[in-house]
Steps between C-alpha positions, in 0.01 A plus 500: 500500500476332163229252413719199586523613862127449540536130415774433756287274720398286201858430390652158585698631797195669650287189450770280653518724807122493540494119485792468741333739745177300497681171557718636781207670675287186477764301686574761765133567574407135558493547881196728457302216338338740255404768754495834318314823579505666159142383430374580850279788384301556184645809339268562208333839529697604806678833497866532599430640846268216598747243371784658696289508817408134453865405449606698807245318717598164353870557558427614855378146566803324658445167323450658159795733555731210578394299195522794259842590640617144434373517141667835432832401660494187287440718195803711589713186540393376156559837334848533649583151375385591150698822516817306584438260211459793259810671632715185477377420150558859394864475610548170315354640178704818525822302549415284199456810284831645618677171423358494146608859438849416626523198269393717207767758579779243539424266212307683231825596328633143494192312387353644183195275520404638839159660443505837672137566405397191695706612796337841499156342478579268788630782716190709427274211597696432819503866597126523435437196720721635779320834484166321540628305800640813663165674457333205673744534790377858539133404457525227762661756730193720460276200572694437821437863594127443449504204736707684760258793498214253540678368811509856637122519457462169680714628785279809533183290496647265761574797724136607462355157586405583858346833403295342220367246749406776745326699228299195397406441865417871540739534794754725330586836658527826306877496535517141375266581213737777391795262524312251283423769245868600489602140437247468220628820336853358511369172356340693214811705434689181416217399269576808291865393477394150391283645227794691355713184497220304331470756221875498447519119493213481253685743273827307525361150443225578251226299669339426836637149562709628789179606676405137553831442676403777741127442539529476880676838506290684243144375514372840619675666205461294183195389306305205638541312171859428606389293796550167325 
């Protein structure tokens, strides 16, 4: 990637998407009345394993699981909406560029004052903008993948709810303890997948703004300074 790629999130289109996402999420999450679990535990000084264990236990709580699922599903809805906006705008811009090229081909020979340099500049700008929008379509697709994987982790934790309760009450059998361990291993395996997606998204966007959009999915992965 060239240096410009690393500033993608700070460009006008990236900033507009970030603002639109915040506004849409704020409206859709009103039923929760501010309930949010991403600050439930203090993370400073905790290693990754302890954080993952804490998240697993939290998500095994039925009430917390339901609320976090609602937040993540809302996030997916917002991201898909933004993706559609990008895709539609990309098609409009591309058509505009094609129309300008066609006009240049048909009329440049008839109208001597027609400034072909200006046409070329316009087409380059339009193509650059459409390329940026198409890249955001792909980035938002990756963000949707992050949220969907987070839902898989929630599903695993929900399945483990009864076993976590038994372990806490010290009434769990050896067979059940093994089943709980297997579920936790599966939960952790998806964490590794999330980490790979996070690294790729950070590389594509050039900053960590997207992490705040996924703080309920990634709080056992990213730095605690992103909690705000």
